[in-house]
N, C-alpha and C positions, 0 to 999 in steps of 0.2 A: 545563502538563501534567506537573507535578512527579513524581507517583507513578503513571505510566502505563506500559503495556506497549510502546508505540511513541512515538517522539519526533516532534513536529510541527516540521518545518523551515520557517522563514519564507523566502519568496522575496523578492527585491528587488522593490519595488512602484514603478512609474513611471507610475501612473494620473494622469490629469488630466481636464479637462472633456471631452475627446474620447472617453474611455472607459479601460478597464483595460489595464494592461500589467505582466505579471509576468515576471521574469528569474531563471533559475538557470544558473550557469556553474561549471564545474569550477575548483576553487581558491577560489571565492567562494560558500560555502554548500553546495556539493556534496561530501559526505564521502567519495566514492569515484569512480574513473573509471567512466564508463558503458561497458559492453560490449554492452548490449542494450537496446532500447526497444521497447515495444509498447502498444497501446491496445485498450480493450474498449469497444464501442459497439453500438447497436441491440439492447440487451438488454432484453427485456420486463420490466416491473416485478414480475411474479410469478416470474421466474426468479432463482435465486441461483447464484453461482459461487464458485470458489476451492476450499474444503474441503481445504486441504493446509498443510503447513509445509515449510520448506527446511532442510536440515542446515547449509549454509554460505552460501547466497545472501542478499545484502542487496538491498533494493529501496526505492524511493521512489514512493509512489502519490499522484496528484493528479488532480483533476477540471479539465478545461478547459472543460466544459460540464455542466449539470445537477448531479445529486447522487447519492451512493451511501452506504450504511451499511456500514462495515467492523466486522465482529465478530472481535475478537482474543482469543486464549487462549494463555497460556504454560504450561499444564499445571496451574496452581494458581489463577490469577486470570483473570477474564474481563471484558472491557469492549467498549463499542461507540463508534465515532467516526463522525460524519457528515461526509463530505467534500463541499466545494463550491468552485467557482472562487474564486480570490483568497485562500484560507486557507493556502496553502503546501502542502508535501508531507508525507505520513505516511511516516516511515522505518520500514520493517519489518526488524528484525534477523533473523538466523538463529534457528531453533527457536521460531517464533512461528506458531501455527495461525491462519489467517485465512480468513474467509468474506466474501463481498460480497453484500449484500441490499438490497432497496428501491431498485433503480435507477429513476431518473426516466426518462421516455421519451426525453429529450434528452441523457442521460449519455454523456460521453466520459471514460473513466478511462484516464490515461496512467501507464505504469510504466516507471521507469529501473532497470536491474539491473546489478550489478557483475560478472556472468559470462554466458556464453552459455547457452542451454538445455541442461540435463543431467538427464534423467529420473532418474538415480540419486541426485540431490540431493533428490528429493521424498519426503515421507512423506504418503501419501494416506489413511491409515486413522487416525481420531482416537484410538481405543483404543490403537493401536500407538504413536502419538505420545505419549500419556500415559504408557505403560509406559516408553518411551525417556527421557522427561524425568525420571521418578521413579527410574530406574536410574542416572542420571549423578551 
């Protein structure tokens, strides 16, 4: 993903004939200390989520089951990434608008964040986000 908006972080893969095993550890592939973890699940395929950017928060998103399409926008360029188990984590830097679409019925999307929840870090209006990006 050379010229992409978000970096795909490979996880250590210890899969064998018994099944899959992926590992992520602080200091070994994890680019920041985790201050918060959460997961999104039981989302109907017709429901979309996200629709925001963060001023400072960094996140890593990965599927532990099912799949989801991440729609990313930096204010100039837009791209879509399909997340599935075993493909690693999608690192979302600050100031990246993100939306989640096309959840499979069994999707479990896990997110690791470098800070606790802070509503003031969110930009929830896409037009406001675009104006903010273009004024910087």
